[in-house]
C-alpha positions, 0 to 999 in steps of 0.5 A: 632583416628579412630572410627567404623562406625554405621551399619543399620539393617532393623527393624520395631517398633510395638505396640502389646497389651499394649507393644511395641518392635523392630521386626526383620526378622531373615535373616535381622540380621547380620550373627553373630546374626542369631544364639543364643548367645552372639553376638545376645544378645549384638546386641539387648542390644545396639538396645534397649539401655541397660544396662543403669544405668540411667534407661532411655534407652535414647541411644536406642529404649527402653522406660525405662519400662518392657513393652517397653524394648522388641525385637522380631525375626521372621522367616518362620517356619520350623515346619509342620502346622505353618507359622512363628517362633516367638522368644521373648527377654525381654531386661533388662533395667539396666543389660547386659542381655536378658531374653529368658525364656518366651513369651510376650503375648502382642507382640504376637498380632503383630506377625501375622501382621508383618509376613503378611506384611514382606512376611513371610506368603504363599500368598495363606493363606492371603485373599484379604479381610477377616481374615488371620489365622496365625499359630505361633510357639512360640519358647521360650516356644514351644507352638502354637499361632493362630493369626486372623489378619484382612486384607483389600484390601490385606494389614493388617488392623491396624485401627479400633474401638476396644478399649483396656484398657492401650492403648490410641487409638482404632485400629483393633481387633486381636484375639489370641488363645493360644493353650494348654498353660500349660507349658511342659518344665519347673518345675513339669514334665509337670504339669500345677500345678508343686507342684501338688496342687491348693493352696500351703503354700509358705514359704518366709523366712524373709517375711512370709508364704502365700497361693499361687497358682503356675501355669504354663499356658501362663507363670509361675505365682505365685498368692497370695491373696492381703490382705495377703500382706497388699494390696486391689487389687485396687493399681495403679503403684505408690503405689508399684513402689515408695516403694523400700521395697515392690519391694524387698519383691515381688522379694523375693517372686518371687525367692522362688516361682521360687524355689518351682516351680522347675524353678530354682535349687538355689535361686541366679539363680532368678536374671538371670531369671527376666522375669519368673515367674511372681508374681500377687496378687488377690482380690474380686471385688471393686470400684477403679479409673484406671490410666486413670481416668476411674471409674471401678465399682465392678460390672464391673469385676469378680475379681481384679489382679495386676501383676509385670513384671521385678521387677515393677508393670505392668501398665496394664496386661501382655498377658501371665499373662492374660492367666494364670489368665483365666486358673486359674479362670476356675479351681475351688479351685485356689486362682484366681477362689476363688477371682472370686466367686468360681464358674465354668466359661469359661471366666473371666473379671478382673480389672487391673491398666489401666482398665479391660480385658476379657480372656476365657479358658476352663479347664478339668481334664484328668487322674487326671491332669488339662488341658486347650486346649486353652485360647482366648483374643483380643488385637490390634497391629500397626506399629509405625515406619519401616526402619532401626535401627542403632548401632555401628558396634563393638557393638556385 
């Protein structure tokens, strides 16, 4: 019996922030996958190793968590004042779909580095030594990200002493600016707060009614007080991810929150939109021990945040959710701001399962609407492997 041979596709496996994924240049993809559609999705699913009923992604590049089941496609930008177009695909682990509904803030840290190394940036914009300012068009959500990529002797500097909780080894710091991060395309007619309220009563049939801040900034996010859900905000992954009832409850909350935010029209659409919105719960500062064993003191943070991604509690914090946290913290009266003390601020340090993270954002009201011009945080990125990925030639 004849079998179709494998094909090989140029690719780079990169860590960005607390995530990692497979990066492609658009022109390196097979012709059928250079356009959005079923062929592209099928290709990425096979590369990552999904759908996998064993939840291990053994036969692919995925790492069996939402943080490691990711793909990125980059191309020279066709937009004025931008260098590169960045498209992110969140690959489901156990189901046959790729979610294109949002960005990955962590992998955003690797986009500028890849773009420089792959020759996607005008050489005149890359100093021999210094910092390359890479203007990224985030195509999923139609937003601009500015990446500040360190350059040494004409090449991307990846090693350094910048430490990021949730990442084992230090690396070079990459500063990211998420410009005008409030969503425009999604629910709420362009409003950062799609319901028009800083706090809503979110009714979740069969679960309860909760005070919630529903915000579109960085990524659509539902914030709820930890104590209202029976939690303290100091939980690590095991406390949530080993509890099927808790995970089912959070998914129900997420679905009704998506409906309330106008992200979906019918409740059953939430199952096909796993990447967004995110659900997070917040609490006032408290002592806890991070997953690494590091002691986090209440005085080290302004508040505690735990967030779920693709149905599981995240091991650290999604970069886009960090933008939402920083933005909400800067706006007096949100649940995030109240958990952080209820004071005016332009930066916040929050505790997550792996440690702490600082994110800055400045908010203001314009014609009665809240706006944030940019949110800023530092991450790091590193190439883990480069060359080719191989998949069966009839996989897409």
